[in-house]
N, C-alpha and C positions, 0 to 999 in steps of 0.2 A: 753827557750818558748816564752817570749813577742817577740823572734827576729821575729821566725817563724809566729808570729801570725800578726806582724806588715806588713809579705813579706805575705801575703795569702788575708790580706785588701788592699794591691797594687792592687797586683793582681787581685784581682772581682774589684777593680775600674777602672781598665784598660778596664776589659773586656766589665765592664758595660758604658763604655765612647765609645768604638769602638761598643757597641751595639746601641746607642742613636745615634752615629753618623749615622750609616747605614737606621736609619727611619727619619734623618732631613734632609739627603741632596736631592737634586732634582737625580732623575734619569730616564734621557730620551737613551731610542734609536731608531734612525730613520729605519725600517726593510723593506727593498726591498720585495714584493712577486711578485705574479706571475702578469701577465696582466691586469692593471687596479687596481691595488691594494695595497696601499702604508699606513700604519698607525704609527702612534706612542703608544707604547708598554711602560705603565708604569711599574718599577718591572722587568725592562730584565732580561732575562733568564740568562747572565752571573752573575746574583747577587741574581736570585730569591732561587736557591740553599744556598745560605749563609744567608739571610734572615730566610727560613725554619731551617736552622741549631741551628740559633741563639735560634728557639723558640723548636723544635724538642730533639734536641738533649740534654735533661734534664732528669735525671733520675726520678724528680717526675712530668713530661708535662703530662702521662693520667693522673696521680693520680690526678693530679689540675684540667685536661679536665673532669673527671668524676665529680669532686667537682663543676666546674662552671654547670655543666650542674643541678645537684643536683638543686641548690642556681638560677637557673632561676626564675628570675620574669614573672610575670603574664602579665606583659606589653610588653616580652620580647614574650612569648609565644604567646598572639595575635599578635603582629607582624610576626610574624615567621610564622604561620599557613594562618592567610591570605595572607603574601606576597607569599607564596609556590602560596595558591591557583589563587591569583591576573596572577601569571606567567604563571600556567599550563593554564589558560583561555586564556591568551593574546596567546600562542604557538597557541592553538585552535581556532582564530580569535575569540573568543565572547565577545560580547558590557560590559556582567556582569564585565571583570577584569577588568575596570573603579571604580564602585562602590565600586569593594573587596580592592583593593588598597590603596583606600582613606584611610579604618580602618588600612592599615597596616602603611601609610603615616604617619596617624598621630602620631601611638603606637609609629614609630621608630623615629619623631622628638624630642619626649621625649627621648627617651631609648640615644639616640647619642650625646644630648644636656648636659644629664649629666655626658657622660662618655669621653666626653670634645673633640667630631669628630667632630668639628663643620660645615667643610663642610658639610660631611654625613650629617648634623641637616639641614642647611641652602638648601641642595639639598632638602630636604622634602618636604618647602617650594612648591619648584620649581615643584619638583614632584606632591602637590596637585593642582600646575596651570595644569600643563599639564594633570591631568586625568578628570580635568570638562571640559577641551578643548577634548581629546581625545576624552570622551562622548559620548560631544556635536558633533563633527567632524565624529563622526563612526555613531550615531546615523540618522544625518541627511542625510549623503551619502546611509544609510540602506534605507531611506526614498523615496530617489532619484532614485538608483542603487547599487548593492553593488560595495563598493572603493577596487578598483584592487589595489595588491602588485606590487612595481612600485622598479625600482634598482638605482643605483647611476650613471651618468655619469661621463667622467673622469675627467672635470671640477671641476665636484661636492665631487668627491675623497679627490682633493686637497683643497677646498673650509673645507671638516670635520678635514684634517688633523691638517690644517692652524689651526683653532676653538679651537681644541682639547688642539696643544700647545701653544696657547698663552693664554688662560686659564689655564689652569695646572699650565703655568709660574708666570703667574698674583696670582692665588687663592693661592697655594702653599708661593709664597712670600708675601704676606701679613699675611699667618695662621701665619709664622713664625713669621714677625714681630710683630703682634696685638692682637697674642692669647698666650694663657700658653698651646699648646696641645704640644703632645711630637712627632708629628707623619705627619709634616706640609706637605709637599712636596706630598705625600704618600698620604693622604686625601685628598690634592688640586688635584692629577692630577687624582685617581679616582672620585671624585667627578666630575670633567670636563668630562671624556668618558661617565659617566653614563646620563651626561646635556645632550651630543649629541645623546647617545646612546633611551635616551626617547622622543627626538624630532620627531627622525626617526622614532621611533614606530609610534609617534599619525599620521604621514604621512605615513604608510604603506612600510616604505620602508625595504627592504630586508635585506640592511647590518648593520640594528640594532642591530640584532643578534649576529652578530659578532663581534661590540664592545661590547655585555654584558658579551661573553663570556671572551674575553681577561680581562676585570675588573671583574668578577666573582674569576677569578684565581688569582689576586691583591687581592681582600677582605678576601677570603679563612685565608691567616694567618694574615693580621688585626685584623683582629677579634678575631682569636686567641689570640691573643699579649694583644688585650683590653682585655682579659678572657667575651667574651658573644661568652661564647662556643657553642649555641643551635644556635644564628646570624650565626655562621660559618660553622652548619652542614647547617643550611639555605641554602649557600650560594654556598655551593657544592652541592648541589639538583637541587639549581639554574645555576648553570654550564650544568647540564646534559641535563634539560629544557631548558636552551638558545642553546645548540646543536639541537636538537628536534626541537625549536620550527625553526631554519635557515631551515634544511634540510625540512620540511613540508612549508616552506613560499617558498622556493628555488621551490620545486615541483609545489604547484599552482601558483606561477609566469611562471613559463615554458611553464605549462598547457595557462593561461591564453595568451599567448606571441605567442603561437602554432594561 
């Protein structure tokens, strides 16, 4: 019996070690796409199934997920509800998305710091600044004329890719070496993509929604792993809203360009 117990503990240790290595290493794939679009995708599709398998293929997963929902804090509820509302308003090009986002940002700043998602916590400070800037920028443009939606040029695509890649590697390495987070590179790359996407949104650039789609796909399993079930549900809804936002903005962009 003791030998069986020792064998079981060793197997569990190996499984945990493999699990942690999945979250700690940088995961980059450069995906060629249709003309004029290349982007860095964190958590590539070659490794996403493994990531999901680690989380989902557990007998107790759904019980734990429901338990997480039951134990969701008031802070997470506040961030979730206002977060959903601000993305919906942004997709509708409504200026109130910015003040509503400020409430969500402050809620998640505290929440992510408590859960050792330091990259995401720092990102909320950036979101706070861009919310104020975006609110002012949209309001100013509204007074002058309606701010048109624009699309990235070929040169700007390259700059976006380079910015995401550089920021992802740098932030991931920093989190890995100077914090106690167990998801440095995933957190770092999701933060980098979100950072760029938010800036593009403040300038009403169409491709901001493509970046949000990519990062939302990555965030859902990450938040389940970090026991933030309600936030994982929120980001699943964000994924749907981002797709809707892209289609809506693209339709408007084509109409304005005609």
